[in-house]
BANU-880929 format. One record per residue (C-alpha): z, y, x; residue in one letter. Coordinates in pm, whole numbers, padded with zeros to 5 digits, always signed. Layout:
<vexmars>
ZYXA
...
</vexmars>
This chain:
<vexmars>
+00922+01073-03906M
+01216+00931-03678K
+01412+00640-03711Y
+01786+00628-03623T
+01933+00265-03744N
+01787-00040-03781T
+01851-00080-04179I
+01641+00256-04236L
+01380+00096-04030L
+01409-00231-04217T
+01367-00069-04550L
+01044+00098-04483F
+00908-00206-04307L
+00979-00409-04604S
+00843-00185-04832C
+00500-00141-04693S
+00432-00523-04682L
+00356-00560-05018K
+00456-00898-05135G
+00344-01045-04757Q
+00582-01244-04576S
+00783-01059-04308Q
+00664-01221-03939K
+00916-01044-03711Y
+01266-00880-03617T
+01366-00560-03562I
+01624-00491-03295E
+01767-00130-03213Q
+01898-00028-02866K
+01964+00308-02846G
+01687+00556-02899S
+01434+00239-02834L
+01310+00002-03103A
+01197-00338-03058F
+01011-00590-03296I
+00925-00924-03235Q
+00617-01047-03423N
+00668-01391-03468K
+00389-01599-03294G
+00278-01257-03177G
+00324-00980-02958Q
+00649-00791-02921K
+00667-00408-02951I
+00864-00159-02864G
+00882+00239-02899Y
+01080+00515-02901S
+01251+00673-03219N
+01186+01006-03054T
+00797+00975-03040S
+00700+01012-03426G
+00508+00748-03433I
+00469+00470-03744K
+00477+00149-03800I
+00197-00026-04010L
+00184-00386-04108T
-00099-00604-04141A
-00072-00961-04263N
+00291-00970-04222G
+00312-00903-03860W
+00385-00511-03730A
+00179-00276-03549F
+00200+00099-03448K
+00016+00366-03565D
-00009+00523-03190L
-00267+00799-03340N
-00033+00814-03675K
-00358+00837-03883N
-00190+00593-04092G
-00491+00280-04058K
-00462-00012-03803L
-00725+00084-03556D
-00890-00190-03340K
-00696-00048-03044Y
-00387-00105-03194E
-00434-00437-03312D
-00286-00661-03054W
-00448-00969-03215R
-00823-00856-03098L
-00929-00923-02762P
-00868-00661-02480I
-01216-00557-02429D
-01301-00447-02804E
-00968-00282-02823R
-01059-00082-02518A
-01415+00006-02624K
-01293+00122-02934D
-01000+00314-02814L
-01276+00519-02563A
-01530+00591-02825S
-01204+00776-02968K
-01126+01000-02717M
-01252+01328-02641S
-01427+01387-02315I
-01064+01603-02228E
-00862+01260-02285Q
-01113+01059-02076I
-01113+01349-01795A
-00697+01275-01784G
-00750+00942-01772L
-00944+00926-01463M
-00692+01096-01296L
-00445+00982-01097Y
-00156+01168-00976S
-00043+01335-00662A
+00279+01136-00489H
+00596+01133-00752Q
+00935+01134-00625S
+01197+01006-00899I
+01399+01270-00882P
+01201+01567-00720A
+01274+01707-00455R
+01385+02061-00407A
+01092+02142-00176G
+00835+01998+00050G
+00544+01779-00070Y
+00765+01570-00333F
+00866+01875-00503A
+00919+01979-00847G
+01109+02161-01086T
+01340+02147-01411Y
+01311+02422-01654K
+01206+02604-01344G
+01494+02549-01176K
+01469+02277-00872P
+01686+01955-00893F
+02031+01968-00838K
+02296+01648-00859D
+02529+01687-01140G
+02334+01992-01344D
+01997+01753-01404V
+01967+01391-01464N
+01737+01250-01220P
+01554+01028-01478E
+01393+01338-01659E
+01052+01450-01621L
+00987+01750-01468T
+00791+02028-01583D
+00486+01934-01357Q
+00486+01633-01511Q
+00494+01706-01829M
+00215+01938-01812Q
-00007+01717-01668F
+00066+01456-01893L
+00053+01706-02204E
-00219+01988-02118K
-00440+01750-01872D
-00390+01387-02048N
-00270+01238-01721L
-00204+00874-01773R
-00152+00720-01428H
+00179+00816-01248V
+00192+00692-00846L
+00552+00661-00801V
+00682+00696-00413T
+01097+00734-00380V
+01349+00637-00641V
+01730+00697-00670K
+01793+00373-00768S
+01618+00093-01000P
+01811+00271-01285E
+01722+00600-01254V
+01345+00464-01264A
+01368+00246-01514A
+01511+00518-01737K
+01227+00754-01595W
+00985+00547-01745N
+01155+00527-02063N
+01120+00887-02103N
+00783+00892-01964L
+00679+00670-02195Q
+00867+00821-02490A
+00668+01147-02421F
+00337+01024-02387V
+00381+00739-02686E
+00440+01097-02924G
+00113+01306-02824I
-00253+01234-02861G
-00364+00888-02931L
-00017+00708-02799G
-00185+00615-02448V
+00092+00462-02273P
+00085+00575-01881A
+00040+00357-01611N
+00275+00363-01328N
+00144+00265-00968S
+00324+00247-00643S
+00215+00238-00287D
+00368-00073-00084P
+00771-00071-00133R
+00869-00370+00051H
+00969-00262+00362G
+01275-00353+00521T
+01535-00134+00681L
+01625-00343+00995A
+02006-00252+01029S
+02082-00414+00672A
+02259-00690+00704E
+02155-00988+00528Y
+02391-01188+00288N
+02259-01520+00098A
+02485-01434-00202A
+02419-01035-00254A
+02154-00845-00373G
+02040-00520-00281G
+01789-00201-00409T
+01469-00414-00358I
+01383-00718-00162S
+01264-00673+00206M
+00980-00838+00353W
+00822-00799+00639P
+00483-00619+00634G
+00147-00730+00598S
+00095-00824+00943L
+00424-01049+00950G
+00299-01182+00632L
-00044-01269+00802A
+00168-01392+01128A
+00273-01639+00902T
-00042-01818+00875F
+00100-01901+00512D
-00070-01797+00161P
+00140-01988+00025A
+00486-01728+00152I
+00233-01421+00053V
+00165-01602-00300Q
+00558-01581-00360K
+00584-01230-00211F
+00323-01138-00503G
+00501-01310-00757E
+00871-01164-00647V
+00711-00835-00548A
+00551-00830-00951A
+00843-00941-01100A
+01051-00619-00928E
+00772-00387-01001Y
+00768-00475-01392R
+01112-00399-01342A
+01070-00058-01213L
+00807+00058-01508G
+00508-00026-01211I
+00224-00148-01357T
-00032-00126-01074T
+00020-00145-00703A
-00189+00041-00437L
-00227-00281-00241S
-00321-00529-00092P
-00471-00329+00205Q
-00727-00612+00330V
-00950-00387+00598D
-01023-00652+00897I
-00848-00471+01171A
-01118-00458+01411T
-01043-00160+01644E
-00680-00258+01740P
-00604+00143+01819R
-00653+00243+01416W
-00351+00402+01314S
-00324+00181+00999R
-00361-00157+01161V
-00018-00252+01056S
-00129-00214+00673G
-00376-00486+00738T
-00342-00867+00738F
-00529-00848+01099G
-00840-00903+01238E
-01011-01228+01130N
-01194-01149+00791P
-01074-01513+00659Y
-00753-01502+00751L
-00727-01190+00568A
-00948-01321+00297S
-00694-01640+00196A
-00417-01347+00223M
-00580-01111-00017A
-00628-01374-00253Q
-00262-01539-00279A
-00159-01175-00268Y
-00352-01048-00571I
-00291-01371-00763D
+00072-01350-00718G
+00083-00971-00841F
-00194-01012-01126Q
-00109-01358-01316T
+00183-01372-01570S
+00284-01741-01631L
+00464-01871-01953G
+00530-01686-02236K
+00478-01357-02061K
+00120-01443-02012E
-00104-01271-02305I
-00425-01365-02218A
-00637-01506-01913N
-00356-01495-01705G
-00278-01134-01785W
+00017-01036-01955G
+00359-00878-01943F
+00459-01020-01628G
+00131-00880-01440S
+00085-00576-01249V
-00292-00469-01142N
-00401-00483-00776A
-00600-00214-00658M
-00745-00386-00335V
-00826-00135-00033K
-01048-00006+00130H
-01425-00067+00029W
-01610-00141+00250P
-01320-00219+00521G
-01210+00112+00723G
-01105-00036+01048G
-01355+00063+01260S
-01313+00427+01302G
-01454+00549+01611E
-01237+00548+01921G
-00922+00418+01702G
-00924+00771+01548R
-00811+00743+01118D
-00989+00932+00857A
-00669+01095+00731H
-00794+01348+00969Y
-01108+01529+01000A
-01135+01390+01362N
-01117+01024+01251G
-01406+01053+00947K
-01668+00832+01115F
-01661+00445+01066A
-01869+00358+01344V
-02099-00041+01380Y
-02129-00054+01756P
-02198-00428+01674G
-02421-00445+01367N
-02088-00611+01192N
-02077-00381+00845F
-02155-00697+00631A
-01842-00878+00792Q
-01620-00611+00694H
-01680-00697+00315F
-01582-01080+00342I
-01160-01034+00228P
-01323-00865-00104F
-01609-01085-00178T
-01467-01393-00089E
-01054-01297-00111G
-00994-01037-00366A
-01308-01077-00588F
-01267-01436-00586K
-00929-01558-00699L
-00796-01919-00784K
-00594-01794-01023G
-00677-01718-01437K
-00751-01365-01355T
-01033-01410-01139K
-01056-01072-00946M
-00896-00797-00829A
-00832-00515-01152S
-00910-00241-00914A
-01086-00107-00586V
-01039+00199-00351M
-01282+00257-00122P
-01176+00454+00200Y
-01227+00819+00324Y
-01455+00691+00597T
-01868+00785+00647I
-02004+00445+00705S
-02223+00555+00969W
-02508+00531+00906N
-02500+00216+00666Q
-02643+00361+00343D
-03003+00164+00404T
-03067+00314+00051K
-03013+00695+00007N
-02981+00731+00421K
-02695+00893+00296E
-02401+00972+00543N
-02064+01062+00318V
-01779+00964+00214G
-01778+00609+00040N
-01654+00753-00252S
-01954+00957-00257Y
-02235+00690-00155N
-02382+00545-00465K
-02552+00294-00210Y
-02167+00198-00095I
-02025+00198-00450I
-02333+00124-00704N
-02560-00074-00548D
-02358-00282-00327L
-01991-00316-00491L
-02141-00292-00849R
-02458-00464-00853E
-02500-00692-00524K
-02081-00840-00564Y
-02073-00779-00969Q
-01760-00595-00948F
-01673-00410-01306D
-01288-00290-01245G
-01198+00013-01158V
-01290+00213-00807A
-01041+00451-00758C
-01075+00713-00461T
-00820+00757-00183D
-00597+01049-00217W
-00765+01403-00235S
-01096+01351-00145I
-01226+01627-00390T
-00975+01877-00176H
-01081+02122+00050E
-01098+02090+00422H
-00943+02340+00603K
-00810+02152+00941V
-00907+01878+01183M
-00619+01763+01230D
-00357+01742+00918S
-00267+01412+00708F
-00248+01680+00409L
-00608+01812+00454D
-00871+01750+00227G
-01083+01498+00309K
-01455+01539+00137P
-01615+01396+00418W
-02004+01504+00437G
-01988+01712+00155L
-01739+01954+00266E
-01950+02228+00126K
-01930+02150-00231L
-01663+02274-00451N
-01479+02116-00659E
-01673+02051-00972G
-01948+01929-00744E
-01753+01680-00564L
-01600+01522-00880H
-01989+01492-00991Y
-02158+01353-00634K
-01849+01088-00698A
-01890+00951-01075L
-02272+00992-01003M
-02174+00699-00701A
-02021+00492-00973G
-01629+00597-00932V
-01398+00631-01242D
-01082+00793-01082Q
-00993+01008-00837F
-00661+01008-00673G
-00404+01277-00617G
-00606+01494-00859N
-00381+01604-01133N
-00583+01863-01294A
-00848+01775-01555A
-01075+02051-01527G
-01278+02007-01180P
-01370+01650-01417I
-01469+01844-01718I
-01695+02052-01525E
-01876+01755-01340A
-01920+01599-01696Y
-02046+01976-01816T
-02301+01969-01503M
-02363+01605-01611G
-02505+01675-01953V
-02692+01970-01781K
-02894+01694-01608E
-02872+01409-01802H
-02839+01558-02179G
-02475+01447-02354E
-02539+01146-02484A
-02606+01003-02136W
-02310+01152-02011M
-02080+01076-02260R
-02151+00711-02235A
-02103+00723-01860R
-01770+00858-01892M
-01646+00604-02156E
-01788+00320-01902K
-01499+00439-01679S
-01269+00476-01949A
-01292+00120-02084V
-01259+00049-01734R
-00953+00253-01673L
-00805+00144-02036L
-00897-00285-01993R
-00621-00240-01729N
-00371-00078-01947I
-00399-00307-02195F
-00346-00620-01968R
-00027-00529-01877V
+00082-00543-02233G
+00219-00132-02205V
+00031-00033-02508F
+00256-00307-02743E
+00574-00273-02526N
+00618-00032-02228P
+00971-00006-02206Y
+01253-00151-01983L
+01604-00297-02084D
+01779-00092-01824I
+02048-00397-01772E
+01746-00649-01718D
+01620-00387-01472T
+01961-00411-01293R
+01959-00822-01262Q
+01605-00867-01155T
+01544-00571-00896V
+01679-00709-00547G
+01870-00974-00697K
+01960-01254-00487P
+01702-01524-00503E
+01456-01233-00429F
+01623-01122-00132M
+01655-01503+00010Q
+01252-01534-00019A
+01190-01206+00149G
+01427-01305+00446Y
+01303-01609+00508E
+00950-01483+00489A
+01065-01225+00797Q
+01191-01552+00983L
+00840-01686+00989K
+00720-01369+01060S
+00845-01361+01406I
+00621-01467+01707V
+00781-01586+02031L
+00517-01486+02298L
+00685-01577+02622K
+00990-01811+02739N
+00996-01837+03088K
+01220-02175+03188G
+01299-02211+02805N
+01539-01943+02841V
+01535-01924+02434L
+01724-01991+02234P
+01971-01833+02428L
+02347-01992+02496Q
+02590-01941+02208Q
+02892-01737+02340G
+02747-01567+02651K
+02734-01203+02706T
+02470-00964+02640V
+02368-00635+02697Y
+02176-00432+02458V
+02064-00073+02611P
+02060+00206+02381K
+01696+00360+02336R
+01564+00697+02392Y
+01378+00861+02097T
+01217+01201+02202P
+01199+01449+01901K
+00903+01397+01677S
+00741+01534+01352R
+00614+01264+01098N
+00317+01253+00886F
+00448+01496+00601L
+00623+01778+00875G
+00938+01625+00858I
+01111+01674+01179E
+01320+01388+01404T
+01538+01523+01629P
+01582+01302+01999E
+01810+01090+02029S
+02008+00817+02214L
+02120+00567+02028E
+02158+00172+02019Y
+01826+00043+01848P
+01966-00237+01673V
+02268-00275+01444N
+02555-00381+01676M
+02761-00500+01429N
+02494-00797+01393I
+02454-00873+01747V
+02821-00925+01785K
+02840-01203+01505K
+02593-01385+01743Y
+02677-01305+02124F
+02938-01139+02349K
+02869-00748+02376V
+02880-00558+02684T
+02743-00195+02791D
+02823-00330+03205N
+02478-00528+03305P
+02672-00659+03560E
+02885-00851+03292E
+02574-00950+03088A
+02426-01311+03125D
+02107-01141+02962Y
+02003-00844+02857A
+01791-00788+02535L
+01572-00516+02497V
+01415-00342+02205F
+01108-00151+02208V
+00835-00024+01961N
+00481-00033+02102N
+00324+00249+02266P
+00242+00542+02074S
+00016+00784+02191T
-00106+00997+01893G
-00422+01055+01643I
-00699+01119+01895G
-00705+01464+01884Y
-00508+01744+02051S
-00485+02143+01974K
-00396+02188+02371D
-00731+02080+02462D
-00930+02269+02224V
-00695+02587+02395A
-00829+02444+02686A
-01188+02481+02644G
-01228+02095+02517G
-01315+01960+02225N
-00997+01833+02102G
-01098+01478+02117Y
-00821+01258+02393V
-00778+00886+02396P
-00602+00669+02168I
-00409+00412+02368S
-00197+00117+02392L
-00012+00126+02711Q
+00280+00335+02789Y
+00195+00481+03106G
-00061+00742+03148E
-00437+00604+03071Y
-00724+00809+03218K
-01021+00715+02974A
-01288+00704+03260T
-01478+00399+03079E
-01502+00571+02765A
-01854+00688+02607R
-02019+00971+02749E
-02164+01042+02387V
-01979+00939+02085S
-02138+00758+01796I
-02098+01016+01533A
-01970+01325+01531G
-02033+01664+01323G
-01795+01943+01109D
-01817+02252+00925V
-01509+02349+01153L
-01722+02253+01469E
-02006+02379+01673N
-02092+02037+01855F
-02137+01643+01743T
-02025+01463+02094N
-01660+01358+02002R
-01628+01203+02369S
-01298+01180+02538Y
-01425+00994+02859K
-01180+01093+03175N
-00931+01264+02949K
-00569+01112+02981S
-00308+01012+02767I
+00060+00879+02797K
+00260+00716+02533A
+00460+00961+02335S
+00779+00626+02381N
+00651+00594+02743I
+01097+00609+02813T
+01025+00237+02658D
+00875+00100+02922L
+01164+00264+03148S
+01372+00099+02956M
+01246-00229+03029I
+01165-00184+03405L
+01537-00010+03481E
+01705-00328+03268T
+01520-00567+03490K
+01686-00367+03813E
+02014-00340+03663K
+02011-00731+03576M
+01963-00823+03932K
+01787-01129+03835G
+01951-01241+03499K
+01697-01288+03195P
+01584-01017+03022V
+01396-01070+02699I
+01225-00797+02487V
+01193-00756+02143S
+00836-00577+01992V
+00864-00394+01693S
+00495-00362+01677M
+00223-00198+01449D
-00102-00202+01696N
-00170-00434+01968P
-00045-00315+02260M
-00116-00362+02663I
+00163-00599+02823F
+00063-00619+03191N
+00301-00303+03213E
+00632-00544+03211F
+00550-00886+03107E
+00566-01027+03441K
+00895-00878+03503Q
+01085-01033+03176V
+01161-01381+03092E
+01115-01376+02727G
+00898-01171+02487I
+00932-01203+02100L
+00712-00969+01860V
+00768-00886+01501N
+00625-00683+01224F
+00904-00480+01058K
+01156-00751+00985V
+01560-00702+00982Q
+01779-00727+01326D
+01973-01021+01156Q
+01632-01219+01161A
+01548-01161+01530I
+01910-01250+01609F
+01911-01596+01436E
+01574-01653+01632L
+01741-01530+01973L
+02062-01766+01911A
+01860-02039+01802G
+01955-02097+01444Q
+01602-02090+01339K
+01302-02175+01545E
+01010-01922+01582P
+00706-02064+01387S
+00475-01734+01367A
+00135-01683+01523L
-00042-01339+01663L
-00314-01195+01379P
-00463-01003+01652L
-00520-01026+01997Q
-00336-00840+02291M
-00578-00697+02525P
-00536-00756+02885A
-00613-00406+02989N
-00772-00064+02788M
-01080-00150+02974S
-01153-00406+02743T
-01027-00193+02457V
-01309+00037+02555E
-01596-00187+02584K
-01513-00372+02245Q
-01712-00263+01921A
-01466-00091+01700E
-01640-00302+01426D
-01606-00648+01582V
-01316-00863+01562P
-01190-01100+01873H
-01413-00937+02127D
-01153-00824+02388M
-01049-01013+02659L
-00644-01123+02604A
-00389-01080+02818H
-00274-01395+02997K
+00088-01411+03084D
+00298-01534+03427S
+00319-01885+03237E
-00030-01903+03186G
-00038-01825+02827N
-00308-01629+02660V
-00234-01367+02391Y
-00574-01495+02174D
-00541-01471+01775F
-00338-01779+01677G
-00107-01777+01977F
+00269-01827+01941G
+00528-02069+02085L
+00800-02264+01930N
+01098-02426+02114W
+00860-02720+02207K
+00555-02484+02372G
+00245-02351+02274V
+00203-02426+01867I
-00084-02671+01773K
-00079-02730+01364D
-00292-02711+01084A
-00275-02331+01066R
-00440-02291+01416T
-00739-02440+01329T
-00780-02329+00972L
-00846-01971+01069F
-01043-01988+01387K
-01204-01658+01560K
</vexmars>
């Protein structure tokens, strides 16, 4: 039955009360209806989904399974665990299997081709022909046929389109099966557009904050909690109820490509930041709270990556087969748990612990002391069941990282399957292995077939009752997280509220203030900073070589200004002639040398493994290990992954040339270098030649210029050591923090963890002693 106006709906509900006093009001908004239960939950549903409304004791409830009676899972008055268990018991194995899926990345609208592609009635998206908020053919397929209910959202055309898409999605799933709503999620989406100008009175597409390293550099958990609160409000206004974050791996290996997503190398700083981040995301306040801190303002936090993925051998990353091994030469495996056990699992807020955990791709080499298995963490029963579940009492969702059950075909592709250590198993066997290890959900999988196949294997080995109970245990965990955020009652968005919430001025201001507090001043020779106003600056253009990103999308070479020159001109006079300039401002990125693997080396007869370097200039790995700690792959006939005596240089070595050439052109006048940093770097290639150095972790250009001009004072501290040279990098243990010789500059300052300058000199305050090495 469908309802198209408030009068008919009210008549229907009134007739069903049977003399009880009505405890709710009804509001109709287009195709959506909203019922406010007095003293109870607000209900939202679509007139197109065909569900009916039930009443009990004068309150209204949704009949999600359309059976004409109020089931426990439909009763918002009951405890969440009771509702989750009731619904899990009613689900078929096929429906539970769908609940265990987490979709591949979904772009709104879908792209016409490539990784985020999709079609609409068989045709690619074309602006003007298709509404961007419509569901794709593929989405309708996996939602209905495969019973998928966890959707990963990536790029959205606008907040308004995202909200409308959410409403279409929720109306679709509300009308099928048991009416289980979608739990939409996102990877971090609050990064900065460097060239964007900040205006306190203007909003934006979404608030912009420094990257995770920048948040860590504030050494202030209160700023991180504020970020969590703001981000949660914006996520909910976009229809997102799970954050695939925070990333709390301690960055003990400085060459790792995912260092920028961490809170640095110190486990206690990372713990404090994780705790604040998750409290901000998960906690609902005031009228939005349903119970125990959870409610309509909450966003589930999926903390990653258990048990810590920051110790890849040689700095290589496990997205690639060449980086599948995490190694522990310092016997420091347990310290990597600290951000989880003392942070994410021990919150100050009422939700108590992160609702979900994502294990990393890596094989934690030789750390399984019980079963002696060297397999990817999601497949390792000791790491998931014995440690995470039993020892640390985590009963939330354990979701694999994306694509671990897909086929492994090449050594160096980001999009390759990642069944590390189990490459010879088929998809069904891989799913079964992970289920038996204690995993609940499979990232990047849209098809339920392999999970049903795994269920059949379990029935054969353990019996139907045992395997059904195992599946229900995961279903309860998954459903609990959907119930907690209130979307069983109301998954629908008010489009005007979305417009007013996402990127509103006060959120933009909070993000910008955090950016200002995240920039580290490393060098200030002769107090050259802040620069005198009204002076003239020279900003050299930066050459960017042709490149290809991790999805294979190509960027052409360019020679252009590295910052928004319109912003520069608001603070200083600008010239293209160094002879006319009082100061030079040089903007660079930290050195980039690739993923530690080279097809050219293979073609020349080598093993393919090459160094990852933290310096611009050519580096020869004379002090690398003769024999790697770990090795082995079905596509290789050797186990030694050593890169000893091989050489590499940065693809952006021209950044170094630009610094040194600018120094020559300025003929003794001050040169200030601003580094946009993803990884630690070797400063001894240019530090002595320049007067000032600033480091930022992804901020807007304007924030840098406010500091340069003295309108704000730097206050951030290094969340990582800056190594003195590559020798100390090679000699450090991948699993141990703070074990490198740090760079000492011409002014006698050491670029160690916790170091930073303000206008008076070296910062020494409560923060520098709170998180000691």
